C-alpha positions in Angstrom: 5.1 -22.3 21.9 1.7 -22.1 24.0 -1.1 -22.4 21.9 -2.8 -18.5 23.3 0.2 -16.9 21.5 -0.2 -18.9 18.5 -4.2 -18.6 18.6 -3.3 -14.7 17.7 -1.7 -15.9 14.4 -3.2 -16.4 11.5 -2.5 -19.0 9.5 0.0 -18.6 6.4 -1.9 -18.6 3.1 -2.1 -16.7 0.0 -4.8 -15.0 0.6 -2.9 -13.1 4.3 0.0 -12.4 1.9 -1.8 -10.8 -0.4 -4.0 -8.5 2.1 -0.1 -7.9 4.3 1.2 -6.7 1.1 -2.1 -5.0 0.2 -2.3 -3.1 4.0 1.5 -2.5 4.0 1.0 -0.3 0.8 -2.2 1.8 1.5 -0.2 2.2 4.7 2.4 4.0 3.0 -0.1 5.4 1.0 -0.7 7.1 3.5 -4.2 5.3 3.5 -5.2 5.6 7.5 -2.9 7.5 8.4 -2.6 9.5 11.8 -0.7 12.4 12.8 2.4 10.8 15.2 2.0 11.0 19.4 3.9 14.3 18.7 0.9 15.8 16.7 2.8 15.4 13.3 1.4 13.9 10.1 4.9 12.3 8.2 2.8 12.2 4.7 3.0 8.9 3.4 5.8 7.1 1.8 5.3 6.6 -2.0 8.5 4.8 -2.9 7.6 2.1 -0.4 4.4 1.9 -1.0 5.6 1.7 -5.1 7.2 -0.9 -3.6 5.0 -2.5 -1.9 3.2 -2.7 -5.0 5.6 -3.1 -7.0 6.1 -7.2 -4.8 2.4 -7.5 -5.6 3.3 -8.0 -9.2 6.3 -9.9 -9.0 4.3 -12.6 -7.2 1.6 -11.6 -9.9 4.0 -13.1 -12.9 5.8 -15.2 -11.1 2.6 -17.1 -9.8 0.7 -16.6 -13.5 -0.4 -20.3 -14.0 -1.0 -21.2 -10.4 -3.1 -20.1 -9.1 -6.5 -20.8 -8.7 -9.6 -18.4 -9.6 -10.2 -16.8 -6.6 -6.7 -16.2 -6.0 -5.7 -15.5 -9.4 -9.0 -12.6 -8.5 -7.8 -11.2 -5.4 -4.6 -10.3 -6.9 -5.6 -8.8 -9.6 -8.4 -6.8 -7.9 -5.2 -6.4 -4.9 -3.0 -4.5 -7.8 -5.8 -2.7 -9.7 -7.4 -1.1 -6.3 -3.9 0.0 -5.2 -2.7 0.8 -8.5 -5.3 4.1 -8.9 -4.7 4.9 -5.7 -1.1 5.4 -5.8 -1.9 7.1 -8.8 -4.2 9.4 -6.5 -1.8 10.0 -4.0 0.5 10.9 -6.6 -1.6 12.8 -7.7 -2.0 14.8 -4.3 1.5 14.9 -3.1 2.0 16.7 -6.1 -0.2 19.3 -5.8 0.9 19.9 -1.9 4.6 20.3 -3.1 3.5 22.5 -6.5 3.6 26.6 -5.8 0.3 27.7 -5.6 -0.8 30.2 -8.2 0.0 33.7 -6.8 2.6 33.0 -3.7 6.0 35.2 -4.1 8.2 32.8 -3.0 11.7 35.5 -4.1 12.0 38.3 -1.7 
């Protein structure tokens, strides 16, 4: 592999792993999502977001006692933030799906 190609690849670190999984969870919750090329908003994919949060939770459990203080805090903070955002995203999705008072769905 050439030096120029490898300069674009970040080092394989615990911090990068946590950040990558956190980013995937956030994207699937709709954080920073923009409409696609056709202008359609595909909305969040909460089951997939939950999957990435669960992976981070499993990582926390499996690495218990083996992380530096900084790594432990990074993982705890990421999970706390993601779980809070997940609840907010879930509430937003539930509110969008719920019929509004006064809406008539029967003819």
